[in-house]
C-alpha positions in Angstrom: 8.7 5.7 -36.2 11.8 4.5 -34.6 12.8 4.8 -31.0 15.0 3.1 -28.3 14.2 2.3 -24.7 16.5 1.4 -21.8 16.1 0.1 -18.4 18.1 -1.3 -15.6 17.0 -4.4 -14.0 18.7 -5.2 -10.6 19.2 -9.1 -11.0 22.0 -10.8 -12.9 21.4 -11.4 -16.7 21.2 -15.3 -16.4 18.0 -14.8 -14.2 16.7 -12.0 -16.6 17.1 -14.1 -19.6 15.7 -17.2 -17.8 12.5 -15.2 -17.3 12.4 -13.5 -20.5 12.9 -16.8 -22.4 9.4 -18.2 -21.3 6.3 -18.2 -22.9 4.6 -18.8 -19.6 6.0 -15.7 -17.8 4.7 -13.5 -20.3 1.2 -13.0 -18.7 3.1 -11.7 -15.5 4.3 -8.5 -17.6 2.5 -8.1 -20.6 -0.7 -6.4 -19.6 -4.0 -7.7 -21.4 -2.3 -10.8 -22.6 -5.2 -13.6 -22.6 -3.3 -16.4 -24.7 -0.6 -17.4 -26.6 -0.5 -20.3 -29.4 2.6 -21.8 -31.0 2.0 -21.6 -34.8 5.5 -22.9 -36.3 9.0 -23.6 -35.8 10.8 -24.6 -32.7 9.3 -22.5 -29.8 11.9 -19.6 -28.8 14.2 -20.5 -31.9 15.0 -18.3 -34.7 11.8 -18.6 -37.4 9.4 -19.8 -34.7 6.0 -18.2 -34.9 3.4 -17.6 -32.3 0.0 -16.1 -32.0 -0.3 -13.6 -29.0 -4.0 -12.6 -28.1 -4.5 -9.5 -26.0 -7.6 -7.9 -24.4 -7.9 -4.4 -23.7 -11.5 -3.7 -22.5 -13.6 -4.2 -25.2 -10.8 -3.9 -27.7 -9.2 -7.2 -28.9 -6.1 -7.6 -30.7 -4.2 -10.4 -32.4 -0.4 -10.3 -32.9 1.8 -12.5 -34.8 5.2 -12.8 -33.4 8.0 -14.0 -35.7 11.5 -14.4 -34.0 14.3 -12.9 -36.3 17.3 -13.6 -33.9 17.7 -15.4 -30.8 21.1 -15.2 -29.3 20.4 -15.3 -25.4 22.0 -14.1 -23.2 22.9 -11.1 -25.7 19.9 -10.5 -27.9 16.4 -11.4 -29.0 14.7 -9.8 -32.1 11.2 -10.4 -33.3 8.8 -8.9 -35.6 5.0 -8.3 -34.4 2.3 -8.0 -36.7 -1.3 -7.0 -36.4 -3.8 -5.1 -38.3 -2.2 -1.8 -39.5 1.0 -2.0 -38.0 4.4 -4.2 -37.9 6.7 -3.6 -35.2 10.5 -4.9 -35.6 11.9 -4.8 -32.2 15.6 -5.7 -31.3 16.5 -6.5 -27.5 19.7 -6.2 -26.2 21.1 -7.3 -22.8 24.2 -6.3 -21.4 25.7 -7.2 -17.8 26.8 -4.0 -15.8 29.7 -3.8 -13.5 27.4 -4.3 -10.8 26.2 -7.6 -11.9 22.8 -6.1 -12.9 21.2 -6.2 -16.6 20.6 -3.4 -19.0 17.9 -4.1 -21.2 17.9 -2.0 -24.3 15.0 -2.1 -26.8 15.1 -0.8 -30.2 11.4 -0.4 -31.9 10.6 0.4 -35.3 7.0 0.7 -36.1 6.0 0.5 -39.7 2.4 1.2 -40.5 0.5 -0.8 -43.2 -2.4 1.4 -43.3 -3.4 4.9 -43.4 -5.2 5.1 -40.3 -1.9 3.5 -38.5 0.1 6.0 -40.4 -1.8 8.7 -38.8 -1.8 7.4 -35.5 1.8 6.7 -35.5 2.3 10.4 -36.6 0.0 12.2 -34.2 0.6 9.8 -31.0 4.0 8.5 -31.1 4.3 9.0 -27.3 1.5 6.3 -26.7 3.8 3.9 -28.6 6.8 4.8 -26.4 4.7 4.8 -23.2 3.6 1.3 -23.9 7.1 -0.1 -24.5 8.0 1.5 -21.3 5.2 0.1 -19.5 6.0 -3.4 -20.5 9.7 -3.1 -19.7 8.9 -1.5 -16.5 6.5 -4.5 -15.7 9.0 -6.9 -16.7 11.6 -5.3 -14.3 9.2 -5.4 -11.5 8.4 -9.2 -12.3 12.1 -10.1 -12.1 13.2 -8.1 -9.3 10.0 -8.3 -7.0 8.0 -11.3 -8.4 5.2 -8.7 -9.3 2.7 -9.9 -11.7 0.2 -7.9 -13.8 -1.9 -11.0 -14.2 -3.1 -10.5 -10.5 -3.7 -7.0 -10.9 
């Protein structure tokens, strides 16, 4: 399943990228994030791997992030792998004529189990909604300093 999501952040691209390129800031916009653990490579650079641990009520999830392209301020690509699915994500950032930042996220979800294949087929909106939620949380964090970790 592939889709594209866009959001306008009313801050300059330099400020957006500074906040995006920080592991410490992830907790402020990724609801459910409990911890991060650097595994290999230079943090934030091509080839780096990091373990992300999430908790959604009783459901725990461990995701492995592998950076596949880091070309800030223009783009950041990574692959996220967890049980049953791989998410290939391309993030593109553009300055607008107003001095704001347009963030375009292209996602491709590849199921690795039959169960996840079924979920992607039956509930594609749930995946798209989660992407939009994280992007909106990030926008709110950058523009207003709102953190989901305080919620």
